[in-house]
N, C-alpha and C positions, 0 to 999 in steps of 0.2 A: 504493499498499499505506500504512498504516496507518503509526502510528507506536507503539511498544510503549508499555503504558500505565509511570506510572511503580511498582514495588514495591510490594502491599500495595495497589493501584487496580482498578477494573473495568476495561476500554478503554470506548469511544463508538464505537458502530454508526447507521449515521444509518438512515430509518426508508426511503427510499429503498432504501440500503446492502442492509438485510437483507430485502428485496422480490428482489433482482435476487438475493442468497444460495439463497432459498426455491428460487425461477422457476429455477436454475442446479442444484436436488436437494444444496445443500452439506446436509450434515447436523445442520443446529444446529438445541439444542435452544428452542424459545419459551417464556418463561415469563410467563404476566402473573398481577400481583400486585392486580388492579384487584379490588375488591365485586363481586360475582352483579347487583345492583344496572344496573353501569356497563357489566359485562360486556354483560346483555340489552342497555344501547342500542345497544351499537357494539362491534364483534370481527372480527378478521383472519380471511379468509379461510381462515385457513393451521391444522393443528392443533394445539393450542396448552395446554401445563402451568398451570393456573387454581390457583394457588395464595396464593386472601385475603389479606394481612398482616393482619385481624384476626382469623382464626382460625386462625393459627398455631400452638396450639397440637394443632390437630389436624393436621395435618403433618412439622411441625419434626423430630418424632423419627423418621420417614419417608424424611428426606430425600435417603439418599444409596440407596434402591432406586425412586427416585424420578427422580430427575435420573443419569443418568451422566459421569460425571468425564471418564471417553477422548471427551467431545463438546464444542464450544463449545455457550454457551449466550448466549442475549442474553431480555432483559431489560424489559420493557414494562406501561407501565402509563397513566394518564392526563395527564401531561404530564411526564412523567422523573425527575422530583424522588422517589417512594416506591422506583421502581424501581431509582433507583441506589439508595440508600437500603441494597433487596434488598440487589444486586450485592455496594456495599462488605461486606455478613456474609458474602456465602456465599462472595470472596476474601480480610476476614482472620479469621472465623471460622470456618468449614469446609474452609479450603485447598481451594477449585478454582480451576483455573488460570487458564482461557479463558470471561472472561463479561464483554458487554459488556453495555452500557445504551441501551439504544433512546430516541436525543436528541428531543424534545418528546415523547417514546408518541403512543399515538392520538391523539390532535388532527396528530401529523406525519406519520403515516401516511392521518390524509384529508385533509392539504393537500397531501402531498407523492405520493404514493401511489394510492389512490383512494378518489374522491370521495365514495362510493358509500355510501361507509363514516362513516354520522354523529357531525356532532360536536357534542359535552353540553361 
């Protein structure tokens, strides 16, 4: 079992652990913050909520309708940096409680979980 994150910070989850949780049917919401072109190159083989950071003005006012606060959230990007910032923002600015950053992003997913997902 993973240690709880320090107050005010999101947790972390490996690509392999996220894959296991998705396969087990754990109701985790996956948010992909990459751009459209990145999503077109490589995507998870699971449903995701696509919230590109560059277009936050299009979705920020609807955030509470897009994400269920009662379910865990896993945030992914290319390598884990943008998703970390978004995860911190969810926890610190919007009081989400169970948020996890996917360490290594889609790159880690491709290396550790599913090599058929293209690397870029």
